N, C-alpha and C positions, 0 to 999 in steps of 0.2 A: 503494500499500499504506499509506504513512505517512498519507495523508488518510483512508484507511478507518479506520485505528486511532484516529485523532483523533476521527472521528464517533463511533465506539463508546465512547470515553472509558473504556476498561478494563473495560466491563461484559460483555464477551464476546469471542469470536474472530471473525475474518473468516468462517471456515467456518461457525460457528453462525449468524451474520447472513445468510449466503447460504442456508442451510437454511431459516430463517424466512422469507426473501424468496420462495423458491421455494414454500413451503407456502402463503404468503398469495396468491400469484399463482394457485395451483391452486384455492384456495378461491374466488377471485373468478370462476372459470370454472364453479363448481357452480351449477346452477339453484336458484332460490329456492322450494323446494317447501313449501307450507303444511303445518303440522303436521296439520291435520285431514285432509288429502288422504292423507298418509303413513299415518295410522291406518286409513283406509279400505282402502287397498291391502294393508296389513298383515293386516287381518282377513279380506279376501278371499283371501289366499294361505293362511291357516291354518285356513279353515273346513272342516268335515267334507266329504269323507272324508280330507283331508290330515292332519288332526289330529282328535283326539276332540271330540265336542260340548262336553264339560265343559271342555276346555282353551281352546276358542274362546270360550265363554260367559264364562269367568273373565277372559280377557284383554279381551274386549268391555266388560265391566263395569267392569273397573279403568281402562280407557283413556277410558271416556265423560267423566269429569270433566276430564281433561287435554285431550281433544279440544274440549270446550266452551270451555276456558279460553284455549287456544293456537290455536284454530281457523285463524285467518288468518296466524299468525306463521310465517315460515319456520323450518323445523326447524333450519337452519343457525345461526340467531340466538338459539336457545334455550341458556341457560347452566345450568351445575349449580346455581347459586344460585336460578335460577327453578324448577327441578324441586324443590329442597329446600323452597322456600316453598309449592310446590303440595302436597307430601306433608304439610307441617305443617297445611295447611288442611282436609285430608281428615278427616272425623269417622267414628267407628266407626258401623257399620250392622248391625243384627240383623233376622233375618227372622222374621216372625210369620205367622199364617194370613192376615192382612190384607195381607201383601206386606212389602217392605223398609221399615225405619224407621231413620232417622238418629237417633242418640242426641244430645240436645242438651247444651250446657254445654262450658266451656273444657277440662274434664278428660276429655272423651270422644274426644281425638284418636286416630287409629289409631297403633298402636305395635308394637313387637316383630315377631313373625313376620308379622303382617298388613302392617305397613309395609314389610317386606322383600319380601313378595309383590308389592306395588306397584312397589317398586324394580326387582324382577326383570322384570317385564312392560315397563317403560320401557327397561331395558337391552336386551331383545330387540327392542323397537321401533327403537331407535337403531341397533342392529346391522344390522337389516333396512334402514334408511334408508342406512346405510354401504354395504351390498351393492348397493342400487339407484343408488348415485352421488349421493345427496342430501346426503352428509357426506364429509368428507375421509377417504381410506382409510389404513390402516397405522398409525393413532394411536388412542388411547383416545377414546371418545365422551364427551360431557358426562355421560351417564347413568352411564358407568362410574366416574365420580368420586364419585357419591352414596355416602355413608357407610352402611354396614349398621347398622341399629338392634340393640342388645342384646336378646337373647331371654331370656325367663324360663328358668332352668335348673331345671326341675322334675324330681323323680325320676319315672321311668316306674313306674306301678302295673300289676299284673297280677292276674287272678283265680287263686285257689288252686283245686285240683281239687275240693274239697268245694263251694266256691262256685259253680264252673261246673255241677256236677251239680245243685245247687239251682236255679240259673237255667234250665236246660234242662227240669227237671221241672216248673217252675211257668209257663213261657211258654205263651200260647195257641198251638193248632196252626199258626195262619197265620204266626206269627213264628219257628217252629222252623228252617225252612231259612235264614232270614236270620241268625240267631244261630250256627247250626252252620257255615255257610260262613265267617262272620267269625272264629270261634274255632278251627276246625279246618282252614281253608284260608288264612286271612290275608288274605282280600280286603277291600278298602275297602268302607265302607258304600254310597258312591255307585256303586261297580262292581257290587255285589250287586243294587242297585236296578235296574240295566240288564240283569241276567243273565235270559236266557230258558232254559227247561228243555231247549231243543235244544243249549245250551252245555254241558250236563252229561252226560257219558257214564259211567253207572254201571257198564256192563259192562266198558269199558276203564280205569275208575277214574281219570278226570281231568275237570277243569273248564277249558275254553278261555275266556279273558278276551280277547275281540277288540279290536283297536286302538281301534275306535270306542267301546268301553265302558270302556277303561282310562284312568286319571287322565292318564298321560303319553303316550297315544296309541301305546303299544308292546304288541304281542300277546304273550301268555304262556300257558303251560299249567301248571296247578296240580294236583298229585296228590290223590287222595281216599283218605284213611286209612280204616281199618276203623271207627273211631268216626264219622267223617263219613258214611260209606256207610250206616251203621245209622240215622243221623237223617235222611238224604235219602230212603231207599227207601220209606218210607210215603207220602210226598208227591209222589214223581216222576210226571211227566206227560210226554207227547209234545212239548208246546209250551206256551207261555204264561209270564207272569212268575213269577219264582221266589219273590218276596216281594210284599207289598201295594205297589201302585204309585201315585205321586202325581206332581204336576206340578213338584215341586222336590225336590232331595235333602234339604233342610233339614226339609221337611214330614215326610219319612220318619223322620228322627231324632225329631222331636217326637211323632209318632204312636207309635213304638216306646216311647219314655219313658213315655208314657200307659198303653200296655199293660203295661209293666213294673210301674208303680205300681198299677194296677187289679188285677193279678194278686197283689198282696201279696208279691212276691218279697223275702225278707229278706236281701238282698245289696246293698250300696252300689254304685250304678252308677258305672263308670269311663269316662270320656271315652276312646273308642278302645280300651277294654279288651279287646275281642276280638282286635283285630289285635295289640296289644302282647302278649297272651298267646300267640297263635300263634308270634310271633317269638321269644319266650323259650324256649318248650318245644321249638319246632323247631331252634333252634340247638344246644340240649343234645342232641337226639336225633341229628342228622346230623353235628354237628361241622364244618359247613362254611359260612362266611359267604357265599362266592360263590353257593352253591346256594340258600340262603334268600333272599338279596338278589334272585335271579332270579325265585324263586317269588312274591315279594311286590312286585316292581317297585320296589325301593328301592336305597339305595346301602350298600355294606359299611361305609362310615364311619358311617353312622346306626346300622347294627346294632351296630358296635363300641363306639360311645359310649353306647348306650341299653340293650342287652340282654344284654350278657355277664354271666355270673355271677348272674343273677337266679333261676335254677332249678337245683335239684340232681338227681342221677340218681334219687333215691328219689321225688321229687315228680314227675318225668317219668313214672315207671313208674304212679303212681296216676292221673296225667293221662290215660294212654293206656287206662285201664280204665273211663273214663267212657262210659257206654252208656245207651240208653234205658231207662227203668224206668216202673213204673205203666202208665198207659194207653198210652204210646208203646211199651213193650215188647209190650203186647198186639197193638197194630196190627202190629208187625213179626212177631211170631209167627204171626198170621193170614195174612200175605202169605207167609211161608215155607211154611205148610201148603198155601196155594193153589198153590204151585209144586211 
């Protein structure tokens, strides 16, 4: 006992030393699994239909650079500082019609939410490796120690009822279902991009977002309001894409922006404005964060932090009166007469 304490030199207890020794012996028994192979196994496990294509594609894209950099390095030997340096080297990328383009220059490092998304994928990968026995169990992984990047605290913007009416009146026909489902059902643009008319039940008044089409891979059923019904009815089909379909979600956003500008809509376009608006008006309507969180496949915390008190009861009543007008009202009237 005395000899052990002398060796420790007052920097710890014998019990702590014993725990460290056991942990190191256990670590030595862990197979040296190359990082690149762990990435392949991880992507194989989460590929559709286990998770949504978007989830798999995002993870694949975010891990590709790390897989190249640490290809043959045992994941057991990768330290937090290695991962920090890797994140520091990632440059922001934008998708154009010609494909992904990396922004040049020292000031174009990925940061904020985007950096945290890379961090999140690495944390998931290291947790997977831990479950597979490639990392010690019951202790935080090296990825868990990565610091979260500060995210810009921007105020959430929403469309006012009059602005939303102007948008719906001005959009070309082929974009009406896309905008309506975003603003009056709160679905993400990428989810709407994958919706088929078979997913929309106008008779039962609900939209089914299957797990393969959901951002998080979780199935949900979203109610169809009177306003949404009125906008979808003239365009409903037995099957087929609900909105214009492209090879990538970002192309959808680019094409929609071009259609918006070409139509001369005199409303400033808000990023994610349709979904933000749905959340705000829906919370005021149902007074239930759990219900809205489930409908939108998001967290109550996000709703509480971003959308409370953005809408008054008076504005909600005006919002609920948004309906097709002009050519769209005529289409709806013709359908009503036909039945």
